[in-house]
N, C-alpha and C positions, 0 to 999 in steps of 0.2 A: 511516357508511361510504357512499362515493359509489356510486350504482347506475347502470350504463351498459347501454344496449340492445345486444343481440347480433343481428347481421344475418347473413343467408346470402348466397351469391354473387349472388343476384338482387336484393339491396338491400332485402329485406323483413325486418322485425323478427321474430325467432323466439324471443326470450327476453330475460332480464336477468341481469346478473352484478354481484356486489358486489366492489368493489375495496378494498384496504387503505387506511385513512386516512393512515398515516404514509408511504405510498409515492405515492399519487395525489392526496392532498389536503393535502400538506405546505406549509409556508410557502416561497415562492419566494425563494431567496437569490441575488441577482445576482452577488455576489462569488464564490461557489462556481462559478457558471456560467462566469464570466470565467476563473478559474484553470484550470478543467478544459479549456476550449477552448484556452487558451494552452499548456497542457501537451501537448495532442494535436498542435497545430501545430508545437511545438518538436521533437517526436519525428519529425515528417514531413520535417524539413529534411535535405537530403542531406549538407551539410557537406563537399563535395568541392572547395571553392575552395582554391587553392594558389598561392603565388609562389615564385620561385627565390631562394635566398640566394647568397652569394658563392662557395660551393663548387659550385654547380649551374649557373651561367651559363657560356656558352662564352667562351673566351679563354685566352691563354697564361699560364703561371705564372712566366715569367721576370721578372726585375727590369728595368724599362724603361730606366733609366740609373743610373749609379753614385751612390753615396750622397752623396759630397761633391765639391765643386769645380765644379759646373755652374752654381751660382747659383739653381737651381730648388729647389722643395720636394722633399723626399725622397718616394719612391713605391716601393711594393713589388710591386703587381699591377695589371693593367688591369681586373681584375674587382672592384675596390673599389667599395663603394656610393657613393663620392663621384664616380665617373666615369659617363659616359653608357653605357648598356647594362650597367651593373654590377649587382651583386646587391641584393636588397631586404632591409632590416633589419627584423626583427620582423614579417614579413608573415604572413598567415593560412596555416594548415596544415590538412589534413583533420582533422575533429573531429566529435564527436557533440554535438548540442544538447539531447539528452534529459536529463531530470532526474526525480528521484523525487517523486511526489505522494502524500501520505498516503491510505490506503485510505478513511478516514472522509470525507475531502473528496471523493473520487471518488464514493462512494456517495451522499453528500449532494447533490452536483451532479446526479446521475442522478435522484434523487427530485424535486429542484426542476424539472428539465426535464419529467419526466412529469406533475407537478402543473400546470405551466404549460400543457401541451398539453390537459389535461382542462379547465382553467379557461377556455381559449380555445375550447372545443368543437371541437378539431381532433384528437380521438382517436376511433377507430372500432374496435370489437371484432367480429371475424368469427368465425362459428361454426366454420369450418375451411377451409383452403386445399386443398380436394379438387377438383383440376382434371382434366377428362377428356382434355385434350390439352396438349401443350407448345407450341402455336402462340401467337405473340405477338398476332395480331389479336383472337381471342376473349377473350384475357386483358385487352387494352386496353378492350374493350367491358364486361367485368366491372367493371373499375375505374371506368368512367364511370357504371355503374349504382349503384355504392356511394357515390362521392364527387364525381360530376360531372366537371368539367374541371380538376381540381387538377393543377398542373404537376409539383410535386415531392412524392413520396410515399415514406415509409419503411415497408417491409413487415417484420414480425417474425414468424418462425415458430419453434416450439419445437424441432422436430427436422428431419432432412433431408427435403426434398421436391424431387425431381428435376424434375417438371413445372413447379412454381412457379419454380424456379431458371432453367430454360431459357426459360420464357415471359416472365420479367421482365428478363432481363439485356440485352435489346436495346431496351428502352424508355428514352428519355431522361428523366432526372429521377426514375426509379424505382430504389430500392435495396433489396435484400433482405439482412437480417442475422439471425443466430440470436439467440435470447433471451439466450444466455450472452455474446454479443459486442456487445450494445447499448451504445453510448457516448453521452456528452453532445453531442459534436460532430455526430454523425449526427442527433440529435434537433433540434439548433438549425439545422442546414443544410436540413432538409426541412420543408415547410409542413404536411403531413398525416402522422399516424401511424396505421398500421393494424396491429392486433395480432390474432393468433388467440386463441381462448379459453384454450387451454393455455398460451400464452406470457404472457397477462395474469395467470393464476393463479400461474405460476412466478415472475414478477417480484414479485408481491405477497408471496410467501413468502421469496424470496431477499433482497429489499431491505428487509424489515421491520426496524424498529428493535429491537435486542436490549435488553429491559428487564431490569435486574438484580433478581431476586426477593429477598424478605426471607428471613432464616433461619427455618426452621420452629420452632414453639414446642415445647419439650421435653415428652415424655410424662410425666405425674405418676407413673405406676407405675414407669417406668424410673428416674425421679429418686429415688424412695424406695428402690428396689433398689440404686442406686448409693451412696446415703448409708449403707445397711446394710453394704455391702461395705467402705466407707471406715472405718466404726467397727470392723469386725473386723480390719482391717489395722493400725489405730492401735497396739494393745498390742504386736503383733509388731514394729512399727517402732521403738517405744521400746526394747524389749529388744535389738534389733539395734544400736540407737544406743549403748546402754550397753556392750555387748560390744565394739563397735568403738572406744570411747573409749580413748585411750592411757593406760597406767598411769603414775603418777608414779614417778620413780626413788626407791628407798629411801635414806633418810639413812644416811650412814656412821656406824657405831657407834664411839664413842670408845674402846671396849675393844680394838678391832682395831688401833688405832693403836700402832705400836711406840714404846717409850720411847727417849728419846734416850740414846745411849751416853755414859758419863762419860769425860771427857778424861783420858788417861793421861800427859799431859805433866808433867814434874817442875817444881816451883816454882823460880823463878830464885833464885840465891844473892844474899844481901844484900851490898851493897858496904860495905866498911869506911869 
């Protein structure tokens, strides 16, 4: 597991923290990073571009000249797309460019971005963002003590911090995001990543790879008890099967059959 120094707001090392291997030491996948950033930028597009079709442009709806007899081509409206100032055919309309990205790809891209920051030594863990004031100038001095003159810094805090929010919002290139709202685009856009200790632990837990555990081995005593119950149930099952079996229909007795009645018709007279 990667071990990172924990610094206080004075820039001094006050301890160490172990980070999860599958979150901060994973293999960097450039394809996932590209897809995640592309998905974010697609969702940021306004999609408000619009052109007017034939029914929306200005112009009279009357027929310009009669259908036949003029020698000219027939025409029905001055707003036709064939005419100047006419409507646009199949033009753009307001739409959303957002699309669904699988959660596994999003989480994998976030792991790759965090691992890349740690591999490039651009990740700093701060003991806590406990600021005495909400003023911007002392906070800028604090960032200088921590990371020098880095221009773009991404700050990650685990919970709400009013002083940190007010002190950082007026600094150019400094962005504050919660641990639950951390995205790949923010990580790629900023040069330095600064996490609080609680935020680092939360990311290690929430982004950990879920490993499917094996089924537990059966208990021998329970197995033997189960076999005994099965043997007891076997005779009863056989008896119920015999009782449930359909009975064969009884054969018809020959004695019950009625004898055929003798014909009472008189014999025909012989012809002479």
